[in-house]
N, C-alpha and C positions, 0 to 999 in steps of 0.2 A: 182653490184650496191648496194652501202651501204644502209641499211635501219634502221631507228630509229623510234620507236613510243614513243610519249610523252603524258602522261595524268596525271592530278592531281586528288586526291580523292575528293569526294564531301566534301566540308568544306565551312566555312565562310572565305572570304578574308577581312582582316583588311587593310584599306588604310589610311596612315597617310598623311594629306595634310595641306596646309596653312590655311584651314578654318575648321580644327578640325579633330577629329577621327571619322570615320564612318565605321561601320560594315555592310556589304551587303552580303546577301545570294546569292551564284552563283552556277550554275549547274557545273557539271564535265566538264573540258575542254577536248574535244575529238579531239586530233590533231595527225596527222601522217606526219612526215617529211622524205622525201627521198633525198639523195644527189646523183646526177648522174655525169656524166663526166664533168671535169673541176670544180667540186665542186658547181654545181648549185643545190640550194634547191628547192624542190617541196613540198609545204605546203598544205595538204588536211585536211580540217576542216568540223566539223559537223554544225557549226554555226558561227556567227560573233565574239563572245567572244573567241572561240576556234581558229579562224583564227588569231585574234591579238596575241594570246598566241604563236602559232606556227611562225607567222611573226617575233616576237621579238626574239624568241630563235634561228631562223635560222640566222637572221642578226647578233645577238650577236656572233654566232659562228665564223663569219668572220670579226667582227668589234667591239668586245666588248670594247677595249681600246679607240677606237674613239668615241663610244657612251658615255662611262663614262666620257671622257674629256668634251664632249659637255654638259652633265648633270651638271657637275662642273661649267662650264662657264655660263649657263643660270641661275643657282642658285646664281651667283655672288660669287663664293667661290675660285676663281683662286688665289687671294692673300693669302687666309688662308692656302692653301696647297703648293703653288709654290712660294709665295713671290710677292712683288708688282711690280717687274721690268717687263720690256717688255710689258708694257701697261696693265697688269693684274689689277692694281688698278682701271684704268679707265674703263676697261671692267666690273668689278664688280659693280662700281657706276652706269654705264649705265644700266646694266641688272637688278639690284635691284631697280632702279627708274621706268624703262619702263615696266618690267614684274612683276608688283607689284600684290598684292593679288586681288585687285578690278579687274584688267585686266584679271587675270585667272579666277575669278568667272564669269565675263561677257562672256567670251569665252565658258566656260563649260555649262553655262546655255542655250546657243544657240544650243547646239548640239543634234542630234536625239538620240533616245533610242539605235538604232543600233550602231551608232558611239561611244556612251558611252560604250556599251558592248565590242566593239572592243578594246577601250582604256584601260579598266579594264583587258582584256586578255593580251594586250600588256605589261603592267606594270608586270603582274604576270609571264609572259613567260620571260621577261629580268631578273627578279629577280630569277627565277628558274635556269636560266642559270648560274648566278652568284653562286647560292647554289651548283650546279652540278660541277662547274669548278674553284672555288675559288683558289684552290691550283696549278692549272695548266694554268693560264692566260698567254697570250704572254708576252714576255720579256719587252715590252713597259710599261706595268702596272702591272706586277706581284708583289704583295706585297705592292702597292701603296695604301696609306690611302684614297686617293680621289676616288677610286673605290667603290661606295656605291650603296645600293639598290635605285631603282627608285620609285618615287611617282606619283601619278596621276597629280598633279601639275607640276612636272619636264616634263611630256610628253606634257602638254599643253604649257609650256614655249618653249620647243623645237620646236613645231609646229609654234607658232608666231614668234619665232626667225628666222626661215628660211624665212618667208614671208617678214620680215623688212630688209633683208640684203642689198637690193639696195636702201633703203630709209633712214630712221633715223639711220639704223645700220652703215651707212658710216660716222656718226658724233658722234662716241662714245667719243673720246678724247675731241672733241669741246664741248660737253655737260657737261662732267665731270669736265672740267676745266674752264667753263664760270663763271664769276663774274663781278658784277658792279664795276665802277671806284671806287677806294679807298678800296674795299674789297680784302682779300687775294686771290691770284690766284697762280697756280703752274708754270706759264710760258707760253709763246706764242706756239701756235700749228699752224704749216703749213699744210693747208688742201689739201689732194690730191683729186682732183675731177675726176680723170681718173679711169676707170675700170681696173682690172688687166690684163696684157698682156696675150694672149693665151686663154682667156675665150671667146669662141665663138662656134657657132654651125652651121651646114648645115642640111637641110632636103629637100627632093624632093617628091612630091606625084604625081603619074601618074594614069591617068583614062583609060577608056576602048578604047579610040581612039588611044592609043599609045602602049597598051599592047597586047602581042600575045594571052593572055587567054581571053581578054575582061573584066577582073577583075581589081581591084585596086592594085597599087603596091607602096610600100613606102620605101624610103631610109631615115634613120635617122643617123646622124653623129654628136653626141653631143660632144663638146670639154670641158669637165670639167676635174678637176684635177684627177691624179692617186693616190692621198693620201689625207688624212684629211676627214673632215665631208662632203665635196662636191663630193666625189667619188661615182660613180654609183655602185649599188649592184643588181645583177640580181637575180630574184625570180619568182617562178611560184606558183599561189595561186588559190585553188579550194574550193568551197563549193557546192557539187553535186547539180544539178538542179538550181543553182543560180548564180554561179560565176565561171569562168574558164579564167584566164588572165595571161599572162607571160610578163615580161619586167623588168624594172629597176626602182629603185628610189635612192635618195641619202641616205647615211648611216644614216643621222639624220632624216629622214622622215619615214613615216610608210604606204605609199600606193605605188602601182605600178604607177609611174609618166609617163613614156614612155613605150609603150607596144603594145600588140596585143591580140585579141581573135579570134574566128573562123570567125568573121564577119568584123571586122574593125582593122586597125593598125593606130597608131598616134605617132607623135614625137613632141618635143618642141625646139624652139630656143629662146635665150634671145631677148626680144623685145626692140625696141628703145623708147617706151613710158616711161614717167617719173612716179616714184611711190610717189614722195613727191614734195612739193614746199617749198621754204624758204619764209618767210614773214619779211619784214622790218619794224621794229617797231620804231615810233617816240616817244621819251621818254619825260617825264615831266621834265622841267628844274629844278624843286625842288626835284625830286626823280627819280633816274635812274632805279628804279624797277617798275615804272608805265608807261604804254604806251598808246598812244591815239587809241581810237576805236570810230569812229564817233565823236560825240561832247563831249565825256567824256573820263576820264582816267580809265584804268583797271589796277589793281595791279596784279604783277606777284605772283605766289604762290611759297613759299619757302618750298622745301621738304628736310628734313634731312635724309640723307642716311648713315647708319652705316655698315662699311665693316670690317670683321675680317682680319687682316693682320699679316703674320709671319714675325718675325724679323730675323736677321742674326744668333742669337743664338737659334732660334727655338721656341721661345715663341710666342704666338698669342695674339694681343690686338686689341681692336675695334678702328678704325678711323672713324671720321664723316665728311662728306662733305655736303654742301648745294647745292642742285640742283634747278634751277629756271625753272619754268613752265609758259607759257602763255596759253591762251585757245586754241591756235593753236597747241601747243606742246612744247617741250623742248626748252629753250634759248641756243644758241650755240655761241662759240667764237673762232676766229683763227686770225692769222695775216691778212688774206683777209677779214675777217668778225669781225672787232673789236667791243667790247662793249664800246662805248664812252658815254659821258654825254648827247649826242643828239640821238644816235640810237643804237639799238640792233637787233639781228636777231633770229628768231624762225623757227622750221622746223615742218612741219605737214606731217605725213606719212599715206597714205590711207590703207596700209595693217595692221596697227594697229587695224583697225575695221573689218578686213577679218576674218570672222568666217565660210567660206563656203568651205574650202578646202576639208573636208571629203565628204560632200554630192557631190561635183563636181567630185572627183576621183572615188568615188563609183559608180556614174552613168557612168562615162567615161569607167571604167573597164568592165561595162556590156553592153556598147552600141552595137546595132546591125546594125547601119546605120550612114551615115552622118547626117541625121536628129537628131539622138539621141546624136551623138558627139556634134553637135551645141547646142542642148538643155542641156548638161552636162556642158559645158564651159560657158553657159550663166547663170549658178548658181553663177558665179563670184568667183570661188575659185583658179583660175589660177593667181598666184601672180605677175609674171614678165615675161611671155613667150608668144610667138606666138604658135599657134597649126596648125600643118599640119596632114592631115589624108587621108586615102583612105579606100573604103570599097569593099565588095565583088561584088557589082553591077557594079563597075567600075567608081565611082564618086570620084574626087580628090577634096580636100578642104583645104583652107588656111583661118585662121582668126587671128586677134590680139584682142581677147576679154580677155584682162588681166586687172587687178585691176589698174585703172589709175584715178587720180584726175578728177572730173568733171569741167574742165576748158576749155571753148571754145575759138575760136580765137578772138571774140570781148572782152572777158575778158582780154586775154593776151594783146591786143592792149591798153586797158584802164588802166590796173592794173600793168603792168610789170615795175619794176625799174631795173636799171643796175648799181650795185656797180662797182667800178673800180677794175680790176683785177680778176673779176669773169667770167668764160668762158660761152659761149651762151648755153652750155648744161645744165647749172644750172638755174632754173627759180626762180626769186625772185619777189614776189608781194607786193603790197601796204597793210601792215597790219592794217592801220588805216582807210581804206575805207570799209564800210560794204558791198559794192557792189563787193568786191574782195574776199569774202568768196567762197569756192568752192560751186557749186550749188547742191542743194538737188533735187533728182528726186525720185518720188514715185515707180518707176519701177526698181530702183537699189536696190539690196540686201545688198550691202555694203554701209554704210553711206559715203557720199561725193564722191563716185565713179561714173564714167561715166557709164550710163546704156548700156546694150549690144547692144541695137538697134541703138546707135550712134557710134558703133565701126566697123571696116572694116573686111569683109569677103568675099569670092568668091568661087564657085563650077565650076569646069571644067571637061570636058571629056578628056582633054589632060594632061597638066602638070602645077602645081604651085610649087613654091620653095621659100625658105627664107635662107639667110645667114647672119642675124643680122642687115641687112638694114631694112629701114621701109617697111610697107605694100605696098607702092606705086607700085612696079614692081613685085609683086608676079607672074605675068605673063605679059610680054610686050603686049600681044594680047588684054588685058583689064585692063589698069592701074586703080588703086583705088584712086580716088581723092575726095577732098572736106571735109576731116576729120580735126579735131582739131589738131594744130600743137604740142600739148602736147603728141600726140600719135607718131609722127614722121614727117619727112620732105618728101615733094613731089617735083618732078621735080629737084632733085639734083643728083650729081654724085653717082653712086653705087661703091661699093667696088669690088676689083679684085675677091673676092670669089664669090659675087653675079654674077658678069658678067660671070665668068667661069661657073656657074651653069646654067645661061640662055643660054649659047652658045651651050650646049651639044645638 
């Protein structure tokens, strides 16, 4: 059993971030990592800062090139190092505009002291790995000038970036290339509204009525890629007396996302709930950058985004692109969603305001019962998935308490518009009607998100399951009905995967 102990001497850690240079005294990182069969890292730490340190070092051991590439992406530096082709320029424009300094500061200010200590440790651990292994990195990134030390801001951008992948993240080219009639644009974009093939998951939670032991039993079968930033990475993390959890997270995340401890096990499947809505904007006939909002016109905000771009001869120069923002979010444009003299479209993503992931998963990792699982995900840090769980007392649980726009059936009926060529899976609302703003709810921890009390969940002693269909038939014995259509469909045909799971 290979054994490696890692520790840094007592020192000041200097963090360089978008909002200045900050020197913070930190205690010694006391971390031990053991690698067991099949290369599984077991990280034992004395405290949360040390846990972040070991978590990053262990993950970088298996995925340093992938993490480094993700850091380059969320910084908006793909064109600088790789050139502007293959969508790099549009990716850079998107990330520099969306993950700006104000967004990073707002996210960081909302985090707990414990989460901040973990983040500081994570950054230090990743950078320690680079110092230790710079000369022996994998062939994919050995000697690459884009493999750089991570900052605290980079980690924040990585966290937000994962959350918005199924919302505004699906409109990167459409945002980067949007321009009002008569202004320079790079060409038409054909929007692909479908999710990638093969991305799906199955999970089954069983309770005491159907298990031989009388305890809960969970089958998790996530279908994410075997390569890239969405690959799962298995890890075991321990803080003696406080945390002991094993499971997997994505390479670009920093918590156990699917896992188990001695009392509970849980898994996720991608939910049918929407993470964003589009807004149709009626434009001022005299100015296509003004849109109607109630009885007045609002002016779009022009944001100048500068992107360093490498030319064919290797020189780097800055290119500037103007991005247009409404109060809902960025204005987008494609062949299906053209920006004309009369109408434009904007996208609002609920996960851009989601700063609850750390507290959610820290609570979930330490949960001792289904009550505590439900309390954890009710913190609203689950960005786009269902949760299925089972505990040692034999309770099986399903819930879709994921971050979802607070839009009910009545609002959809009143506000929905249907541009030609747009599939039913894309929701477009009337941006000129004040009543079509997402509802604010004092019980929601994420602005604009549906409160947990309004979302579906069920506990059973027998079986609940999900295979990426909606919540409706998590068990045929007790269909879940009466929820907002923005979460998913009820009384509609289920997929073959769902039916196979229900038939067992």
